[in-house]
C-alpha positions as CSV (number, residue, x, y, z in Angstrom):
1,M,-161.4,106.1,-38.1
2,K,-163.2,108.5,-35.7
3,K,-165.0,109.9,-38.6
4,K,-166.3,106.4,-39.6
5,L,-167.5,105.7,-36.1
6,L,-169.4,109.1,-36.0
7,Y,-171.1,108.4,-39.4
8,C,-172.1,105.0,-38.2
9,G,-173.5,106.3,-35.0
10,I,-175.4,109.1,-36.8
11,A,-176.8,106.4,-39.3
12,A,-177.9,104.2,-36.5
13,L,-179.8,107.0,-34.7
14,T,-181.4,108.2,-37.9
15,L,-182.6,104.5,-38.6
16,G,-183.9,104.4,-35.0
17,F,-185.8,107.6,-35.3
18,V,-187.4,106.6,-38.7
19,S,-188.3,103.2,-37.3
20,C,-189.9,104.8,-34.1
21,N,-191.9,107.2,-36.2
22,Q,-193.2,104.4,-38.5
23,N,-194.3,102.4,-35.5
24,A,-196.3,105.5,-34.1
25,K,-197.7,106.1,-37.4
26,N,-198.9,102.3,-37.7
27,A,-200.4,102.5,-34.1
28,E,-202.2,105.7,-35.0
29,N,-203.6,104.1,-38.3
30,A,-204.7,101.0,-36.3
31,E,-206.6,103.2,-33.9
32,N,-208.2,105.1,-36.5
33,A,-209.4,102.0,-38.2
34,D,-210.7,100.5,-35.0
35,S,-212.7,103.8,-34.3
36,A,-214.0,104.0,-37.9
37,M,-215.4,100.4,-37.5
38,E,-217.2,101.2,-34.2
39,A,-218.7,104.3,-35.7
40,E,-220.0,102.4,-38.7
41,Q,-221.8,99.8,-36.4
42,P,-225.2,100.9,-35.5
43,A,-226.0,101.0,-31.8
44,A,-228.2,98.3,-30.5
45,P,-231.6,99.4,-29.2
46,A,-231.6,99.8,-25.5
47,F,-233.7,97.1,-23.5
48,D,-236.7,98.9,-22.2
49,K,-238.7,96.0,-20.8
50,V,-237.4,96.2,-17.2
51,G,-239.8,95.0,-14.5
52,A,-241.5,92.0,-13.0
53,Y,-244.0,90.0,-14.9
54,A,-246.3,87.3,-13.3
55,G,-248.7,84.8,-14.0
56,T,-249.7,81.2,-13.6
57,L,-248.4,78.8,-16.2
58,P,-249.8,75.2,-17.0
59,C,-248.6,72.3,-15.3
60,A,-248.8,68.7,-16.2
61,D,-248.6,67.3,-12.5
62,C,-249.9,70.2,-10.4
63,S,-252.9,72.8,-10.7
64,G,-250.3,75.5,-12.2
65,L,-246.9,77.2,-11.8
66,E,-247.1,80.5,-10.1
67,T,-244.4,82.3,-12.0
68,T,-242.6,85.5,-11.4
69,V,-240.0,86.9,-13.9
70,E,-237.9,89.9,-13.0
71,L,-235.9,91.4,-15.8
72,M,-233.3,94.0,-14.7
73,G,-231.6,96.8,-16.9
74,D,-228.3,95.2,-16.5
75,M,-229.4,92.1,-18.5
76,T,-229.9,89.9,-15.5
77,Y,-233.1,88.0,-14.5
78,K,-234.6,86.4,-11.5
79,V,-237.3,83.7,-11.7
80,T,-239.5,82.0,-9.2
81,Q,-241.9,79.4,-9.7
82,D,-244.2,77.6,-7.3
83,A,-246.0,74.4,-8.0
84,K,-249.7,74.9,-6.6
85,G,-251.1,71.8,-5.0
86,K,-247.8,69.8,-4.9
87,K,-246.9,68.1,-1.7
88,D,-243.3,68.2,-2.1
89,G,-243.0,72.0,-2.5
90,G,-242.2,72.2,-6.1
91,H,-240.4,75.7,-5.6
92,S,-237.6,76.6,-8.0
93,E,-235.5,79.7,-8.7
94,A,-233.1,80.7,-11.2
95,A,-230.9,83.9,-11.8
96,G,-228.3,84.8,-14.0
97,S,-228.0,86.8,-17.3
98,F,-230.0,87.0,-20.5
99,T,-229.7,88.1,-24.1
100,W,-232.3,89.9,-26.0
101,D,-232.8,89.8,-29.8
102,P,-234.4,93.1,-30.6
103,A,-235.2,91.9,-34.2
104,S,-237.3,88.9,-33.1
105,G,-238.2,90.2,-29.4
106,I,-236.9,86.9,-27.9
107,I,-235.2,86.9,-24.4
108,T,-233.0,83.8,-23.8
109,L,-232.3,83.1,-20.1
110,E,-228.9,81.8,-19.3
111,N,-228.5,79.1,-16.3
112,A,-232.2,78.4,-16.4
113,D,-232.1,74.5,-16.1
114,A,-234.3,74.5,-13.0
115,L,-237.2,76.3,-14.9
116,S,-239.9,75.0,-17.1
117,F,-238.7,77.3,-19.9
118,R,-235.8,79.1,-21.2
119,K,-237.1,81.6,-23.6
120,L,-239.6,84.5,-23.6
121,L,-241.0,86.6,-26.4
122,I,-241.9,90.2,-25.6
123,E,-245.4,91.3,-26.6
124,G,-246.3,94.8,-25.7
125,D,-246.1,95.1,-21.9
126,N,-246.3,91.2,-21.5
127,V,-243.9,88.4,-22.0
128,V,-244.9,85.0,-23.5
129,V,-243.4,81.9,-22.8
130,V,-242.1,80.0,-25.9
131,G,-240.4,77.1,-26.9
132,D,-236.6,76.6,-27.4
133,D,-237.4,77.2,-31.2
134,G,-239.0,80.6,-30.4
135,A,-242.5,79.3,-31.4
136,K,-245.6,79.9,-29.2
137,A,-247.7,77.1,-27.7
138,A,-250.1,75.7,-30.3
139,E,-252.8,75.2,-27.8
140,N,-253.9,77.5,-24.8
141,A,-251.4,80.0,-25.9
142,D,-253.0,82.7,-23.7
143,K,-252.1,80.5,-20.6
144,Y,-248.4,81.1,-21.5
145,V,-248.6,85.0,-21.0
146,L,-247.0,86.7,-17.9
147,T,-248.2,90.3,-17.4
148,K,-246.3,93.3,-15.9
């Protein structure tokens, strides 16, 4: 009887070791697969248009929107707009994060509801205010350019 208990104990320990080794191998294989997938994905280009951009944008009910856009390297922004010639002040601000599509050059500002725009197009050392569809203004496109 003692021999049977001894054999059962040895069998149980053997199964435990095999099971632990199999779990360790599975975890190692999963880690290797994750690192291989990360290595295959190309690195996104770094955002290199950090800085302040300013200009006066057209305004329907004022003489222009003095606009300053600050783009930071941590993918955040700050925008101020002042409506020139408006009696009630016409000051608005927004801040938050932005996304950048390197293929199209489009920057999309998050939490920009207080502003007259949400998207910018990078053109050289300038940014251009574009519509939500990414298209430039059909008329007076040069009036939507903010310079560094």
